[in-house]
C-alpha positions as CSV (number, residue, x, y, z in Angstrom):
1,X,-37.9,24.9,-1.5
2,X,-37.5,28.6,-1.1
3,X,-41.1,29.0,0.2
4,X,-40.7,26.1,2.6
5,X,-37.9,27.7,4.1
6,X,-39.6,31.1,4.5
7,X,-42.6,29.2,6.1
8,X,-40.1,27.5,8.6
9,X,-38.5,30.8,9.4
10,X,-42.1,32.4,10.1
11,X,-42.9,29.5,12.3
12,X,-39.9,29.7,14.4
13,X,-39.9,33.6,14.5
14,X,-39.3,34.5,18.1
15,X,-39.1,38.5,18.7
16,X,-38.3,38.2,22.3
17,X,-34.7,38.9,22.0
18,X,-35.3,42.0,20.1
19,X,-37.8,43.0,22.4
20,X,-35.3,42.8,25.4
21,X,-33.0,44.7,23.4
22,X,-35.6,47.5,22.9
23,X,-36.7,47.4,26.5
24,X,-32.9,47.6,27.8
25,X,-32.4,50.7,25.6
26,X,-35.8,52.4,26.5
27,X,-34.7,51.7,30.2
28,X,-31.4,53.3,29.8
29,X,-33.0,56.5,28.3
30,X,-35.4,56.6,31.4
31,X,-38.6,55.8,29.5
32,X,-39.2,52.4,31.2
33,X,-38.0,52.8,34.7
34,X,-38.9,50.4,37.4
35,X,-41.4,48.1,35.8
36,X,-43.1,50.9,33.7
37,X,-44.1,50.4,30.1
38,X,-45.0,47.3,27.9
39,X,-43.7,45.8,24.5
40,X,-45.3,43.3,22.4
41,X,-44.8,41.8,19.0
42,X,-47.4,39.6,16.9
43,X,-46.8,36.2,15.7
44,X,-47.6,34.5,12.3
45,X,-50.7,32.8,13.9
46,X,-52.0,36.2,15.3
47,X,-50.9,35.5,18.7
48,X,-48.4,38.0,20.3
49,X,-45.6,38.0,23.0
50,X,-46.0,40.7,25.6
51,X,-43.7,41.7,28.6
52,X,-44.9,40.1,31.9
53,X,-46.4,42.1,34.5
54,X,-44.1,43.5,37.3
55,X,-40.9,42.9,35.6
56,X,-38.0,45.3,35.3
57,X,-37.4,46.3,31.7
58,X,-33.8,46.8,32.3
59,X,-33.2,43.2,33.1
60,X,-35.7,41.1,31.1
61,X,-34.8,37.6,30.0
62,X,-37.1,35.4,27.7
63,X,-39.0,33.9,30.6
64,X,-40.4,37.5,31.2
65,X,-42.8,37.4,28.2
66,X,-46.3,35.9,27.9
67,X,-47.9,34.7,24.8
68,X,-51.4,35.7,24.2
69,X,-53.6,34.0,21.7
70,X,-56.6,35.4,19.7
71,X,-59.2,33.8,22.0
72,X,-57.6,35.5,25.2
73,X,-55.8,32.5,26.5
74,X,-52.2,33.0,27.6
75,X,-49.1,30.9,28.0
76,X,-45.9,31.6,30.1
77,X,-42.9,29.7,28.9
78,X,-41.6,28.5,32.4
79,X,-43.8,29.7,35.2
80,X,-47.4,29.6,34.7
81,X,-48.0,32.4,37.6
82,X,-46.1,35.0,35.3
83,X,-49.1,37.2,34.1
84,X,-49.1,39.2,30.8
85,X,-48.9,43.1,31.4
86,X,-51.8,44.8,32.9
87,X,-52.1,46.8,29.6
88,X,-52.6,43.8,27.5
89,X,-56.1,45.0,26.5
90,X,-54.6,48.0,24.7
91,X,-52.2,45.9,22.7
92,X,-54.8,43.5,21.6
93,X,-57.3,46.4,20.6
94,X,-54.1,47.9,18.5
95,X,-53.7,44.5,16.8
96,X,-57.3,44.1,16.1
97,X,-57.7,47.7,14.7
98,X,-54.4,47.7,12.4
99,X,-54.3,44.4,10.6
100,X,-50.5,45.3,9.5
101,X,-49.2,46.0,13.0
102,X,-46.5,43.7,13.9
103,X,-45.2,45.4,17.2
104,X,-46.7,47.7,19.7
105,X,-44.6,49.6,22.2
106,X,-45.6,51.6,25.2
107,X,-43.3,53.8,27.3
108,X,-43.6,56.3,30.2
109,X,-41.3,59.3,30.0
110,X,-41.5,62.7,32.1
111,X,-41.8,64.9,28.8
112,X,-44.8,62.6,27.7
113,X,-46.6,63.3,30.7
114,X,-45.8,67.0,30.7
115,X,-47.2,67.4,27.1
116,X,-50.5,65.3,28.1
117,X,-51.3,68.3,30.1
118,X,-50.8,71.0,27.6
119,X,-54.2,70.8,26.3
120,X,-57.8,69.8,27.9
121,X,-59.0,68.3,24.5
122,X,-58.7,64.9,23.0
123,X,-55.9,65.6,20.6
124,X,-52.4,67.0,20.9
125,X,-51.3,69.6,18.0
126,X,-47.7,68.6,17.0
127,X,-45.2,71.1,15.9
128,X,-44.4,70.9,12.2
129,X,-40.8,69.5,12.7
130,X,-38.8,67.4,10.0
131,X,-38.9,64.6,12.4
132,X,-42.6,64.2,11.6
133,X,-41.7,62.4,8.5
134,X,-40.6,59.5,10.5
135,X,-44.2,59.0,11.5
136,X,-45.3,58.8,8.0
137,X,-46.4,62.6,7.5
138,X,-44.8,63.7,4.3
139,X,-46.0,67.3,4.0
140,X,-44.4,70.6,4.2
141,X,-45.5,72.5,7.4
142,X,-47.9,69.6,8.2
143,X,-51.0,69.9,10.5
144,X,-50.5,66.9,12.6
145,X,-52.3,65.9,15.8
146,X,-51.6,63.0,18.3
147,X,-54.7,61.3,19.8
148,X,-54.9,62.1,23.6
149,X,-57.0,59.5,25.8
150,X,-57.8,60.0,29.6
151,X,-56.3,57.6,31.9
152,X,-58.2,55.1,33.9
153,X,-57.3,52.8,36.6
154,X,-59.0,50.0,34.9
155,X,-57.1,49.7,31.6
156,X,-59.7,47.8,29.6
157,X,-61.6,51.2,29.9
158,X,-58.5,52.9,28.1
159,X,-58.5,50.1,25.6
160,X,-62.4,50.5,24.8
161,X,-62.0,54.2,24.4
162,X,-59.3,53.8,21.9
163,X,-61.3,51.3,19.9
164,X,-64.4,53.4,19.8
165,X,-62.6,56.2,18.6
166,X,-60.4,54.6,15.9
167,X,-63.3,52.5,14.6
168,X,-65.0,56.1,14.0
169,X,-61.8,57.8,12.7
170,X,-58.4,56.5,12.0
171,X,-55.5,58.3,13.4
172,X,-53.0,60.4,11.2
173,X,-50.1,58.7,12.7
174,X,-49.3,55.4,14.4
175,X,-49.3,56.9,17.9
176,X,-51.4,57.7,20.7
177,X,-50.9,59.5,24.1
178,X,-52.5,58.7,27.5
179,X,-52.8,61.6,29.8
180,X,-50.2,61.4,32.8
181,X,-49.3,57.9,31.8
182,X,-47.4,57.6,28.3
183,X,-47.1,57.1,24.5
184,X,-48.1,54.0,22.6
185,X,-46.9,53.4,19.2
186,X,-47.7,50.5,16.6
187,X,-45.8,49.5,13.4
188,X,-45.2,47.0,10.9
189,X,-41.9,46.1,12.1
190,X,-40.1,45.7,15.5
191,X,-37.4,48.3,14.3
192,X,-39.9,50.7,13.0
193,X,-41.9,50.7,16.4
194,X,-38.5,51.3,18.1
195,X,-38.0,54.3,15.7
196,X,-41.5,55.6,16.5
197,X,-40.8,55.7,20.3
198,X,-37.5,57.6,19.6
199,X,-39.4,60.1,17.4
200,X,-42.3,60.6,19.6
201,X,-40.1,61.3,22.5
202,X,-38.0,63.8,20.4
203,X,-41.1,65.6,19.6
204,X,-42.4,65.8,23.3
205,X,-39.0,66.8,24.4
206,X,-39.1,69.6,21.9
207,X,-42.5,70.8,22.9
208,X,-41.5,71.0,26.6
209,X,-38.3,72.9,25.7
210,X,-40.3,75.2,23.3
211,X,-42.9,76.0,26.0
212,X,-40.1,76.9,28.6
213,X,-38.6,79.0,26.0
214,X,-41.7,80.7,25.1
215,X,-41.8,79.7,21.6
């Protein structure tokens, strides 16, 4: 009986209310202004709900999401004209690469964009802050880097770059930065993904402030 109840909960699980709350919070922080950014959550059948393209993240409703299935087909809850985020291919790649990922969040912030230009290479060294523990790095004075990817007008090219690099070498942390674009994180729960966004944005803010202070 208990297992049947758990199975029923899984089938009926709908993450959109929690995604709306996260989007509203990120919007208030200035990280999802206008229609920028996208959030998704995976379902038990392998499909995922993702924010629809062109929707203000500060006033989402449950109709402002699209369900994307493993075969690439999509389903909008009300209006068939509603399309999934233009960055759906990145979310698809993350779920394919990391089987335990249950949520993928992408936001745009001023600090993230500034930090993405601090270096010419393909990874950003992160300062050895205590907050790095929140990304799963439990080391004293950790030598941690965040993967950095070039931005492309055609988003599937970004997704392809991510997939190619991560298949060759898994990242240290569940986060990546796209130059002049924004940060993407993934996690085994929606709450953890929200925490990861807060942590990465804190780190970016510190890095910008440190550079201004000459540290």
